[in-house]
Structure formats: structure tokens, C-alpha cells
ROFIMI-204477 format. One record per residue (C-alpha): residue number from 1; residue in three letters; x, y, z. Coordinates in nm, 4 decimals. Example, Ala and Ser with C-alpha at 12.3 -4.5 7.8 and 13.67 -1.06 7.14 Angstrom:
<atoms>
<atom><nr>1</nr><rest>ALA</rest><u>1.2300</u><v>-0.4500</v><w>0.7800</w></atom>
<atom><nr>2</nr><rest>SER</rest><u>1.3670</u><v>-0.1060</v><w>0.7140</w></atom>
</atoms>
This chain:
<atoms>
<atom><nr>1</nr><rest>MET</rest><u>0.2202</u><v>-0.1943</v><w>3.7220</w></atom>
<atom><nr>2</nr><rest>ASN</rest><u>-0.1476</u><v>-0.2905</v><w>3.7223</w></atom>
<atom><nr>3</nr><rest>LEU</rest><u>-0.3183</u><v>-0.3157</v><w>3.3852</w></atom>
<atom><nr>4</nr><rest>ASP</rest><u>-0.6836</u><v>-0.2208</v><w>3.3627</w></atom>
<atom><nr>5</nr><rest>PHE</rest><u>-0.8696</u><v>-0.3094</v><w>3.0435</w></atom>
<atom><nr>6</nr><rest>SER</rest><u>-1.2137</u><v>-0.2349</v><w>3.1856</w></atom>
<atom><nr>7</nr><rest>ILE</rest><u>-1.2168</u><v>0.1031</v><w>3.0079</w></atom>
<atom><nr>8</nr><rest>PHE</rest><u>-1.2294</u><v>-0.0771</v><w>2.6732</w></atom>
<atom><nr>9</nr><rest>SER</rest><u>-1.5923</u><v>-0.0621</v><w>2.5615</w></atom>
<atom><nr>10</nr><rest>TRP</rest><u>-1.8051</u><v>-0.0041</v><w>2.2540</w></atom>
<atom><nr>11</nr><rest>GLY</rest><u>-1.8348</u><v>0.3611</v><w>2.3514</w></atom>
<atom><nr>12</nr><rest>LEU</rest><u>-1.4572</u><v>0.3988</v><w>2.3463</w></atom>
<atom><nr>13</nr><rest>VAL</rest><u>-1.4366</u><v>0.2191</v><w>2.0116</w></atom>
<atom><nr>14</nr><rest>HIS</rest><u>-1.7123</u><v>0.4355</v><w>1.8653</w></atom>
<atom><nr>15</nr><rest>ASP</rest><u>-1.5711</u><v>0.7636</v><w>1.9941</w></atom>
<atom><nr>16</nr><rest>TYR</rest><u>-1.2006</u><v>0.7086</v><w>1.9269</w></atom>
<atom><nr>17</nr><rest>ILE</rest><u>-1.1163</u><v>0.3999</v><w>1.7213</w></atom>
<atom><nr>18</nr><rest>LEU</rest><u>-1.3673</u><v>0.3794</v><w>1.4354</w></atom>
<atom><nr>19</nr><rest>LYS</rest><u>-1.2730</u><v>0.7175</v><w>1.2903</w></atom>
<atom><nr>20</nr><rest>GLY</rest><u>-0.9067</u><v>0.6166</v><w>1.2813</w></atom>
<atom><nr>21</nr><rest>LEU</rest><u>-0.9850</u><v>0.2703</v><w>1.1434</w></atom>
<atom><nr>22</nr><rest>TYR</rest><u>-1.1900</u><v>0.4270</v><w>0.8646</w></atom>
<atom><nr>23</nr><rest>PHE</rest><u>-0.8993</u><v>0.6487</v><w>0.7624</w></atom>
<atom><nr>24</nr><rest>SER</rest><u>-0.6496</u><v>0.3606</v><w>0.7835</w></atom>
<atom><nr>25</nr><rest>VAL</rest><u>-0.8673</u><v>0.1448</v><w>0.5573</w></atom>
<atom><nr>26</nr><rest>THR</rest><u>-0.9347</u><v>0.4347</v><w>0.3181</w></atom>
<atom><nr>27</nr><rest>LEU</rest><u>-0.5635</u><v>0.5146</v><w>0.2981</w></atom>
<atom><nr>28</nr><rest>THR</rest><u>-0.4841</u><v>0.1470</v><w>0.2346</w></atom>
<atom><nr>29</nr><rest>VAL</rest><u>-0.7400</u><v>0.1148</v><w>-0.0462</w></atom>
<atom><nr>30</nr><rest>LEU</rest><u>-0.6430</u><v>0.4411</v><w>-0.2191</w></atom>
<atom><nr>31</nr><rest>ALA</rest><u>-0.2702</u><v>0.3710</v><w>-0.1875</w></atom>
<atom><nr>32</nr><rest>THR</rest><u>-0.3191</u><v>0.0181</v><w>-0.3237</w></atom>
<atom><nr>33</nr><rest>LEU</rest><u>-0.5245</u><v>0.1284</v><w>-0.6245</w></atom>
<atom><nr>34</nr><rest>GLY</rest><u>-0.3000</u><v>0.4264</v><w>-0.6983</w></atom>
<atom><nr>35</nr><rest>GLY</rest><u>0.0144</u><v>0.2246</v><w>-0.6347</w></atom>
<atom><nr>36</nr><rest>ILE</rest><u>-0.0932</u><v>-0.0530</v><w>-0.8708</w></atom>
<atom><nr>37</nr><rest>PHE</rest><u>-0.1920</u><v>0.1962</v><w>-1.1418</w></atom>
<atom><nr>38</nr><rest>PHE</rest><u>0.1277</u><v>0.4018</v><w>-1.1322</w></atom>
<atom><nr>39</nr><rest>GLY</rest><u>0.3359</u><v>0.0946</v><w>-1.0504</w></atom>
<atom><nr>40</nr><rest>THR</rest><u>0.2107</u><v>-0.0750</v><w>-1.3665</w></atom>
<atom><nr>41</nr><rest>LEU</rest><u>0.3057</u><v>0.2323</v><w>-1.5698</w></atom>
<atom><nr>42</nr><rest>LEU</rest><u>0.6528</u><v>0.2305</v><w>-1.4138</w></atom>
<atom><nr>43</nr><rest>ALA</rest><u>0.6886</u><v>-0.1411</v><w>-1.4848</w></atom>
<atom><nr>44</nr><rest>LEU</rest><u>0.5935</u><v>-0.0894</v><w>-1.8498</w></atom>
<atom><nr>45</nr><rest>MET</rest><u>0.8446</u><v>0.1949</v><w>-1.8735</w></atom>
<atom><nr>46</nr><rest>ARG</rest><u>1.1191</u><v>-0.0280</v><w>-1.7364</w></atom>
<atom><nr>47</nr><rest>LEU</rest><u>1.0283</u><v>-0.3070</v><w>-1.9784</w></atom>
<atom><nr>48</nr><rest>SER</rest><u>0.9871</u><v>-0.0797</v><w>-2.2789</w></atom>
<atom><nr>49</nr><rest>GLY</rest><u>1.3458</u><v>-0.1251</v><w>-2.3944</w></atom>
<atom><nr>50</nr><rest>LYS</rest><u>1.3713</u><v>0.2507</v><w>-2.4451</w></atom>
<atom><nr>51</nr><rest>LYS</rest><u>1.6416</u><v>0.4159</v><w>-2.2360</w></atom>
<atom><nr>52</nr><rest>TRP</rest><u>1.4597</u><v>0.7487</v><w>-2.2077</w></atom>
<atom><nr>53</nr><rest>LEU</rest><u>1.1719</u><v>0.5634</v><w>-2.0372</w></atom>
<atom><nr>54</nr><rest>ASP</rest><u>1.3665</u><v>0.2946</v><w>-1.8516</w></atom>
<atom><nr>55</nr><rest>THR</rest><u>1.6246</u><v>0.5233</v><w>-1.6871</w></atom>
<atom><nr>56</nr><rest>PRO</rest><u>1.3927</u><v>0.7707</v><w>-1.5080</w></atom>
<atom><nr>57</nr><rest>ALA</rest><u>1.1622</u><v>0.4867</v><w>-1.4015</w></atom>
<atom><nr>58</nr><rest>ALA</rest><u>1.4570</u><v>0.2894</v><w>-1.2598</w></atom>
<atom><nr>59</nr><rest>ILE</rest><u>1.5885</u><v>0.5975</v><w>-1.0754</w></atom>
<atom><nr>60</nr><rest>TYR</rest><u>1.2448</u><v>0.6631</v><w>-0.9246</w></atom>
<atom><nr>61</nr><rest>VAL</rest><u>1.1835</u><v>0.3023</v><w>-0.8183</w></atom>
<atom><nr>62</nr><rest>ASN</rest><u>1.5296</u><v>0.2428</v><w>-0.6743</w></atom>
<atom><nr>63</nr><rest>GLY</rest><u>1.5293</u><v>0.5836</v><w>-0.5063</w></atom>
<atom><nr>64</nr><rest>MET</rest><u>1.1954</u><v>0.5335</v><w>-0.3358</w></atom>
<atom><nr>65</nr><rest>ARG</rest><u>1.2855</u><v>0.1813</v><w>-0.2248</w></atom>
<atom><nr>66</nr><rest>SER</rest><u>1.6046</u><v>0.3151</v><w>-0.0638</w></atom>
<atom><nr>67</nr><rest>ILE</rest><u>1.4317</u><v>0.5691</v><w>0.1621</w></atom>
<atom><nr>68</nr><rest>PRO</rest><u>1.2303</u><v>0.4864</v><w>0.4778</w></atom>
<atom><nr>69</nr><rest>LEU</rest><u>0.8602</u><v>0.5589</v><w>0.4330</w></atom>
<atom><nr>70</nr><rest>VAL</rest><u>0.8414</u><v>0.7766</v><w>0.7433</w></atom>
<atom><nr>71</nr><rest>MET</rest><u>1.1107</u><v>1.0044</v><w>0.5956</w></atom>
<atom><nr>72</nr><rest>VAL</rest><u>0.9156</u><v>1.0397</v><w>0.2706</w></atom>
<atom><nr>73</nr><rest>ILE</rest><u>0.6029</u><v>1.1259</v><w>0.4703</w></atom>
<atom><nr>74</nr><rest>LEU</rest><u>0.7848</u><v>1.3933</v><w>0.6714</w></atom>
<atom><nr>75</nr><rest>TRP</rest><u>0.9635</u><v>1.5411</v><w>0.3690</w></atom>
<atom><nr>76</nr><rest>PHE</rest><u>0.6434</u><v>1.5742</v><w>0.1698</w></atom>
<atom><nr>77</nr><rest>PHE</rest><u>0.4461</u><v>1.7171</v><w>0.4624</w></atom>
<atom><nr>78</nr><rest>LEU</rest><u>0.7130</u><v>1.9740</v><w>0.5527</w></atom>
<atom><nr>79</nr><rest>ILE</rest><u>0.8804</u><v>2.0627</v><w>0.2230</w></atom>
<atom><nr>80</nr><rest>VAL</rest><u>0.5969</u><v>2.0655</v><w>-0.0332</w></atom>
<atom><nr>81</nr><rest>PRO</rest><u>0.3890</u><v>2.3322</v><w>0.1513</w></atom>
<atom><nr>82</nr><rest>PHE</rest><u>0.7051</u><v>2.5449</v><w>0.1693</w></atom>
<atom><nr>83</nr><rest>ILE</rest><u>0.7513</u><v>2.5104</v><w>-0.2093</w></atom>
<atom><nr>84</nr><rest>ILE</rest><u>0.3913</u><v>2.5737</v><w>-0.3154</w></atom>
<atom><nr>85</nr><rest>GLY</rest><u>0.3304</u><v>2.8407</v><w>-0.0528</w></atom>
<atom><nr>86</nr><rest>ARG</rest><u>0.0319</u><v>2.6879</v><w>0.1228</w></atom>
<atom><nr>87</nr><rest>PRO</rest><u>-0.0195</u><v>2.4057</v><w>0.3738</w></atom>
<atom><nr>88</nr><rest>ILE</rest><u>-0.1403</u><v>2.0607</v><w>0.2788</w></atom>
<atom><nr>89</nr><rest>GLY</rest><u>-0.3551</u><v>1.8696</v><w>0.5238</w></atom>
<atom><nr>90</nr><rest>SER</rest><u>-0.2045</u><v>1.5700</v><w>0.6979</w></atom>
<atom><nr>91</nr><rest>GLU</rest><u>-0.4574</u><v>1.3284</v><w>0.5466</w></atom>
<atom><nr>92</nr><rest>ALA</rest><u>-0.4025</u><v>1.4553</v><w>0.1905</w></atom>
<atom><nr>93</nr><rest>SER</rest><u>-0.0258</u><v>1.4401</v><w>0.2448</w></atom>
<atom><nr>94</nr><rest>ALA</rest><u>-0.0515</u><v>1.0830</v><w>0.3682</w></atom>
<atom><nr>95</nr><rest>ILE</rest><u>-0.2588</u><v>0.9710</v><w>0.0674</w></atom>
<atom><nr>96</nr><rest>ILE</rest><u>-0.0284</u><v>1.1328</v><w>-0.1910</w></atom>
<atom><nr>97</nr><rest>THR</rest><u>0.2868</u><v>1.0079</v><w>-0.0164</w></atom>
<atom><nr>98</nr><rest>PHE</rest><u>0.1626</u><v>0.6506</v><w>0.0171</w></atom>
<atom><nr>99</nr><rest>ILE</rest><u>0.0568</u><v>0.6318</v><w>-0.3482</w></atom>
<atom><nr>100</nr><rest>ALA</rest><u>0.3938</u><v>0.7696</v><w>-0.4635</w></atom>
<atom><nr>101</nr><rest>PHE</rest><u>0.5875</u><v>0.5383</v><w>-0.2310</w></atom>
<atom><nr>102</nr><rest>GLU</rest><u>0.3886</u><v>0.2207</v><w>-0.2925</w></atom>
<atom><nr>103</nr><rest>ALA</rest><u>0.4043</u><v>0.2701</v><w>-0.6699</w></atom>
<atom><nr>104</nr><rest>ALA</rest><u>0.7745</u><v>0.1814</v><w>-0.6502</w></atom>
<atom><nr>105</nr><rest>TYR</rest><u>0.7036</u><v>-0.1474</v><w>-0.4726</w></atom>
<atom><nr>106</nr><rest>PHE</rest><u>0.4037</u><v>-0.2424</v><w>-0.6841</w></atom>
<atom><nr>107</nr><rest>SER</rest><u>0.6151</u><v>-0.1613</v><w>-0.9902</w></atom>
<atom><nr>108</nr><rest>GLU</rest><u>0.8632</u><v>-0.4369</v><w>-0.9049</w></atom>
<atom><nr>109</nr><rest>ILE</rest><u>0.5798</u><v>-0.6808</v><w>-0.8357</w></atom>
<atom><nr>110</nr><rest>MET</rest><u>0.4142</u><v>-0.6021</v><w>-1.1691</w></atom>
<atom><nr>111</nr><rest>ARG</rest><u>0.7449</u><v>-0.6174</v><w>-1.3546</w></atom>
<atom><nr>112</nr><rest>ALA</rest><u>0.8079</u><v>-0.9650</v><w>-1.2153</w></atom>
<atom><nr>113</nr><rest>GLY</rest><u>0.4512</u><v>-1.0649</v><w>-1.3061</w></atom>
<atom><nr>114</nr><rest>ILE</rest><u>0.4860</u><v>-0.9437</v><w>-1.6633</w></atom>
<atom><nr>115</nr><rest>GLN</rest><u>0.8219</u><v>-1.1171</v><w>-1.7028</w></atom>
<atom><nr>116</nr><rest>SER</rest><u>0.6693</u><v>-1.4419</v><w>-1.5706</w></atom>
<atom><nr>117</nr><rest>ILE</rest><u>0.4393</u><v>-1.4640</v><w>-1.8749</w></atom>
<atom><nr>118</nr><rest>PRO</rest><u>0.5897</u><v>-1.6951</v><w>-2.1401</w></atom>
<atom><nr>119</nr><rest>ARG</rest><u>0.7243</u><v>-1.5141</v><w>-2.4439</w></atom>
<atom><nr>120</nr><rest>GLY</rest><u>0.5037</u><v>-1.7349</v><w>-2.6560</w></atom>
<atom><nr>121</nr><rest>GLN</rest><u>0.2028</u><v>-1.5372</v><w>-2.5318</w></atom>
<atom><nr>122</nr><rest>VAL</rest><u>0.3612</u><v>-1.2175</v><w>-2.6607</w></atom>
<atom><nr>123</nr><rest>PHE</rest><u>0.4436</u><v>-1.3741</v><w>-2.9961</w></atom>
<atom><nr>124</nr><rest>ALA</rest><u>0.0900</u><v>-1.5134</v><w>-3.0270</w></atom>
<atom><nr>125</nr><rest>GLY</rest><u>-0.0563</u><v>-1.1665</v><w>-2.9774</w></atom>
<atom><nr>126</nr><rest>GLN</rest><u>0.1795</u><v>-1.0219</v><w>-3.2332</w></atom>
<atom><nr>127</nr><rest>ALA</rest><u>0.0886</u><v>-1.2991</v><w>-3.4783</w></atom>
<atom><nr>128</nr><rest>LEU</rest><u>-0.2765</u><v>-1.1962</v><w>-3.4434</w></atom>
<atom><nr>129</nr><rest>GLY</rest><u>-0.1825</u><v>-0.8429</v><w>-3.5483</w></atom>
<atom><nr>130</nr><rest>MET</rest><u>-0.2161</u><v>-0.6849</v><w>-3.2043</w></atom>
<atom><nr>131</nr><rest>SER</rest><u>-0.0324</u><v>-0.3649</v><w>-3.1276</w></atom>
<atom><nr>132</nr><rest>TYR</rest><u>0.1970</u><v>-0.3403</v><w>-2.8224</w></atom>
<atom><nr>133</nr><rest>LYS</rest><u>-0.0813</u><v>-0.1672</v><w>-2.6270</w></atom>
<atom><nr>134</nr><rest>GLN</rest><u>-0.3443</u><v>-0.4264</v><w>-2.7231</w></atom>
<atom><nr>135</nr><rest>ASN</rest><u>-0.1070</u><v>-0.7125</v><w>-2.6452</w></atom>
<atom><nr>136</nr><rest>MET</rest><u>-0.0297</u><v>-0.5748</v><w>-2.3008</w></atom>
<atom><nr>137</nr><rest>THR</rest><u>-0.3901</u><v>-0.4795</v><w>-2.2194</w></atom>
<atom><nr>138</nr><rest>LEU</rest><u>-0.5658</u><v>-0.7922</v><w>-2.3471</w></atom>
<atom><nr>139</nr><rest>VAL</rest><u>-0.3063</u><v>-1.0686</v><w>-2.3143</w></atom>
<atom><nr>140</nr><rest>ILE</rest><u>-0.0140</u><v>-0.9955</v><w>-2.0829</w></atom>
<atom><nr>141</nr><rest>LEU</rest><u>-0.1466</u><v>-0.7755</v><w>-1.8002</w></atom>
<atom><nr>142</nr><rest>PRO</rest><u>-0.4553</u><v>-0.9893</v><w>-1.7165</w></atom>
<atom><nr>143</nr><rest>GLN</rest><u>-0.2316</u><v>-1.2946</v><w>-1.6756</w></atom>
<atom><nr>144</nr><rest>ALA</rest><u>0.0285</u><v>-1.0963</v><w>-1.4826</w></atom>
<atom><nr>145</nr><rest>PHE</rest><u>-0.2353</u><v>-0.9661</v><w>-1.2394</w></atom>
<atom><nr>146</nr><rest>ARG</rest><u>-0.3595</u><v>-1.3193</v><w>-1.1828</w></atom>
<atom><nr>147</nr><rest>ASN</rest><u>-0.0088</u><v>-1.4518</v><w>-1.1189</w></atom>
<atom><nr>148</nr><rest>MET</rest><u>0.0794</u><v>-1.1665</v><w>-0.8844</w></atom>
<atom><nr>149</nr><rest>LEU</rest><u>-0.2544</u><v>-1.1398</v><w>-0.7009</w></atom>
<atom><nr>150</nr><rest>PRO</rest><u>-0.1357</u><v>-1.3122</v><w>-0.3793</w></atom>
<atom><nr>151</nr><rest>VAL</rest><u>0.1795</u><v>-1.0973</v><w>-0.3736</w></atom>
<atom><nr>152</nr><rest>LEU</rest><u>-0.0202</u><v>-0.7808</v><w>-0.4424</w></atom>
<atom><nr>153</nr><rest>LEU</rest><u>-0.2559</u><v>-0.8615</v><w>-0.1542</w></atom>
<atom><nr>154</nr><rest>THR</rest><u>0.0367</u><v>-0.9398</v><w>0.0769</w></atom>
<atom><nr>155</nr><rest>GLN</rest><u>0.1883</u><v>-0.6015</v><w>-0.0068</w></atom>
<atom><nr>156</nr><rest>THR</rest><u>-0.1499</u><v>-0.4443</v><w>0.0715</w></atom>
<atom><nr>157</nr><rest>ILE</rest><u>-0.1443</u><v>-0.6027</v><w>0.4178</w></atom>
<atom><nr>158</nr><rest>ILE</rest><u>0.2041</u><v>-0.4589</v><w>0.4755</w></atom>
<atom><nr>159</nr><rest>LEU</rest><u>0.0712</u><v>-0.1255</v><w>0.3518</w></atom>
<atom><nr>160</nr><rest>PHE</rest><u>-0.2091</u><v>-0.1371</v><w>0.6121</w></atom>
<atom><nr>161</nr><rest>GLN</rest><u>0.0504</u><v>-0.1907</v><w>0.8844</w></atom>
<atom><nr>162</nr><rest>ASP</rest><u>0.2525</u><v>0.1015</v><w>0.7503</w></atom>
<atom><nr>163</nr><rest>THR</rest><u>-0.0451</u><v>0.3369</v><w>0.7803</w></atom>
<atom><nr>164</nr><rest>SER</rest><u>0.0451</u><v>0.3654</v><w>1.1497</w></atom>
<atom><nr>165</nr><rest>LEU</rest><u>0.3421</u><v>0.5806</v><w>1.0415</w></atom>
<atom><nr>166</nr><rest>VAL</rest><u>0.1141</u><v>0.8741</v><w>0.9594</w></atom>
<atom><nr>167</nr><rest>TYR</rest><u>0.1180</u><v>0.9548</v><w>1.3309</w></atom>
<atom><nr>168</nr><rest>ALA</rest><u>0.4399</u><v>1.1425</v><w>1.2466</w></atom>
<atom><nr>169</nr><rest>ILE</rest><u>0.2382</u><v>1.4162</v><w>1.0733</w></atom>
<atom><nr>170</nr><rest>GLY</rest><u>-0.0623</u><v>1.4071</v><w>1.3072</w></atom>
<atom><nr>171</nr><rest>ALA</rest><u>-0.3086</u><v>1.2227</v><w>1.0800</w></atom>
<atom><nr>172</nr><rest>TYR</rest><u>-0.5873</u><v>1.0476</v><w>1.2699</w></atom>
<atom><nr>173</nr><rest>ASP</rest><u>-0.5391</u><v>0.6781</v><w>1.1900</w></atom>
<atom><nr>174</nr><rest>MET</rest><u>-0.6311</u><v>0.3756</v><w>1.4016</w></atom>
<atom><nr>175</nr><rest>LEU</rest><u>-0.3137</u><v>0.3973</v><w>1.6125</w></atom>
<atom><nr>176</nr><rest>LYS</rest><u>-0.3808</u><v>0.7664</v><w>1.6754</w></atom>
<atom><nr>177</nr><rest>GLY</rest><u>-0.7294</u><v>0.6736</v><w>1.7958</w></atom>
<atom><nr>178</nr><rest>PHE</rest><u>-0.5884</u><v>0.4311</v><w>2.0511</w></atom>
<atom><nr>179</nr><rest>GLU</rest><u>-0.3235</u><v>0.6833</v><w>2.1552</w></atom>
<atom><nr>180</nr><rest>THR</rest><u>-0.5840</u><v>0.9581</v><w>2.2051</w></atom>
<atom><nr>181</nr><rest>ALA</rest><u>-0.8047</u><v>0.7252</v><w>2.4097</w></atom>
<atom><nr>182</nr><rest>GLY</rest><u>-0.5060</u><v>0.6241</v><w>2.6219</w></atom>
<atom><nr>183</nr><rest>LYS</rest><u>-0.4223</u><v>0.9870</v><w>2.6992</w></atom>
<atom><nr>184</nr><rest>ASN</rest><u>-0.7813</u><v>1.0858</v><w>2.7779</w></atom>
<atom><nr>185</nr><rest>PHE</rest><u>-0.8416</u><v>0.7867</v><w>3.0081</w></atom>
<atom><nr>186</nr><rest>GLY</rest><u>-0.4926</u><v>0.7834</v><w>3.1590</w></atom>
<atom><nr>187</nr><rest>ARG</rest><u>-0.4247</u><v>0.4295</v><w>3.0334</w></atom>
<atom><nr>188</nr><rest>PRO</rest><u>-0.1708</u><v>0.4613</v><w>2.7486</w></atom>
<atom><nr>189</nr><rest>VAL</rest><u>-0.0070</u><v>0.1206</v><w>2.8059</w></atom>
<atom><nr>190</nr><rest>GLU</rest><u>-0.3373</u><v>-0.0663</v><w>2.7862</w></atom>
<atom><nr>191</nr><rest>MET</rest><u>-0.4392</u><v>0.1204</v><w>2.4719</w></atom>
<atom><nr>192</nr><rest>TYR</rest><u>-0.1093</u><v>0.0486</v><w>2.2964</w></atom>
<atom><nr>193</nr><rest>LEU</rest><u>-0.1439</u><v>-0.3208</v><w>2.3860</w></atom>
<atom><nr>194</nr><rest>LEU</rest><u>-0.4992</u><v>-0.3270</v><w>2.2495</w></atom>
<atom><nr>195</nr><rest>ALA</rest><u>-0.3819</u><v>-0.1495</v><w>1.9344</w></atom>
<atom><nr>196</nr><rest>ALA</rest><u>-0.1199</u><v>-0.4213</v><w>1.8826</w></atom>
<atom><nr>197</nr><rest>VAL</rest><u>-0.3864</u><v>-0.6887</v><w>1.9263</w></atom>
<atom><nr>198</nr><rest>CYS</rest><u>-0.6179</u><v>-0.5185</v><w>1.6761</w></atom>
<atom><nr>199</nr><rest>TYR</rest><u>-0.3431</u><v>-0.4851</v><w>1.4145</w></atom>
<atom><nr>200</nr><rest>PHE</rest><u>-0.2482</u><v>-0.8504</v><w>1.4690</w></atom>
<atom><nr>201</nr><rest>VAL</rest><u>-0.6059</u><v>-0.9806</v><w>1.4376</w></atom>
<atom><nr>202</nr><rest>ILE</rest><u>-0.6789</u><v>-0.7790</v><w>1.1225</w></atom>
<atom><nr>203</nr><rest>CYS</rest><u>-0.3506</u><v>-0.8658</v><w>0.9492</w></atom>
<atom><nr>204</nr><rest>PHE</rest><u>-0.3585</u><v>-1.2325</v><w>1.0543</w></atom>
<atom><nr>205</nr><rest>ALA</rest><u>-0.7132</u><v>-1.2714</v><w>0.9206</w></atom>
<atom><nr>206</nr><rest>LEU</rest><u>-0.6206</u><v>-1.1055</v><w>0.5922</w></atom>
<atom><nr>207</nr><rest>SER</rest><u>-0.3078</u><v>-1.3200</v><w>0.5617</w></atom>
<atom><nr>208</nr><rest>ALA</rest><u>-0.5172</u><v>-1.6343</v><w>0.6095</w></atom>
<atom><nr>209</nr><rest>LEU</rest><u>-0.7507</u><v>-1.5206</v><w>0.3301</w></atom>
<atom><nr>210</nr><rest>VAL</rest><u>-0.4536</u><v>-1.4575</v><w>0.1009</w></atom>
<atom><nr>211</nr><rest>LYS</rest><u>-0.3210</u><v>-1.8095</v><w>0.1702</w></atom>
<atom><nr>212</nr><rest>ARG</rest><u>-0.6575</u><v>-1.9604</v><w>0.0809</w></atom>
<atom><nr>213</nr><rest>LEU</rest><u>-0.6708</u><v>-1.7554</v><w>-0.2379</w></atom>
<atom><nr>214</nr><rest>HIS</rest><u>-0.3181</u><v>-1.8653</v><w>-0.3293</w></atom>
<atom><nr>215</nr><rest>LYS</rest><u>-0.4166</u><v>-2.2312</v><w>-0.2876</w></atom>
<atom><nr>216</nr><rest>LYS</rest><u>-0.7235</u><v>-2.1825</v><w>-0.5081</w></atom>
<atom><nr>217</nr><rest>ILE</rest><u>-0.5206</u><v>-2.0198</v><w>-0.7832</w></atom>
<atom><nr>218</nr><rest>ALA</rest><u>-0.2580</u><v>-2.2960</v><w>-0.7580</w></atom>
<atom><nr>219</nr><rest>ILE</rest><u>-0.5273</u><v>-2.5663</v><w>-0.7885</w></atom>
<atom><nr>220</nr><rest>ILE</rest><u>-0.6803</u><v>-2.3993</v><w>-1.0937</w></atom>
<atom><nr>221</nr><rest>ARG</rest><u>-0.3449</u><v>-2.3960</v><w>-1.2644</w></atom>
</atoms>
């Protein structure tokens, strides 16, 4: 088999890849922000000490973490339109599914971050007359975010890799762009190889940045 990479040009990138890359990045950012927000709420529910909050949060987190992401994507895309009586676009389905799925993972990260804060910090806030909400918002969560920042960013990199799974519902991500170009130019093998290289370069560069950030935070401490 002869490989021919001469078809790879700026025109091909502009016409096929950039659109998919834009959606992959957008999906990653939205899923990260939404996942951290809802994941923090789930973590607080699990740490509340109240069974009526802890139990449903634990069921949700453990349930989501036990199901492959691609299955969640397919279930939401196929079942939810049947329930509500109207179709949901593939891109909207992907965004909602990723936020719901990643919230379970970010929840465990945030829970570990909150638990890593010394209890003395909590007691100090209480001694100052802070409420539970003020203590969490002003004292605990800022420190937890700082401690967990490298882990949160690492999870975001994994999330970017997982965006390739939206091909299952026909969403136009970066992998779909390479696949479409490969079909149109009759060079699917070359396009899949180039897609692998692009994912590797992007994720390796981001991982290197996370390592540098981790060293900076460690030095400051």
C-alpha cells in the first residue's frame, strides 16, 4: 500500500478540518465549565453529611462512571427525542451529554480537593462567624481549585480526546473532518494517520503546559 500525503494542504485544512476543530474545542470548553460547575455541586452534596443529598449524588456519580461515554451519547441522542417528541441536533446532544457525563468525574476531583484542605481552615472560618456557604465560597473552594488545577486540566485533555466519540451520532468534530476529507479524496488511511498525529501534537503540548503549571504551583507552596 502506497501512502500519499501530498493531498494535505491548507485548503484541505480550511475546508474540512477547521470546522471540526472549532466544534471539538467548543465542546471541550463547554463540557469543562459545565462539568466543573455541576461537579462542584455534586461534590458539596456528597460532603454535606445529609443522606437525602449524599445518596442521589452518589448514585448519579457512580452510575455515570460505570457507563462508557459512547453509550451515554447514543442513549441520549436516541432516547430523549423519543421521550420529548422532537429531535435534538447532534451538536446539542453532544454538549448536554458531555456536561452531564463529565460532571461525575469532576465531582470526584473536586471532592478530593475539598477533602485535602486542612480542617483547621474550616474551623477558622467558623470562628470568624462565617456561614457554611461563605466558608465554602471564600475559604475552602478557592484553595481546592488551586490544589486540583493540574488534575482538572489533565481531565480536560482527556475530555478533548473523548470528543472524537461524537462521530457515533454524526456530529462534525475534528475526526469527522479528517474522515470526510479522506472519503472525498479517496485517501482514508492517510487522513486517519494525520488525525492521530494532530490529536497527539495537541494533547502532548497541553500535557507539557500542565506539567509546567504543576511545577510552578509546587514551587510556590
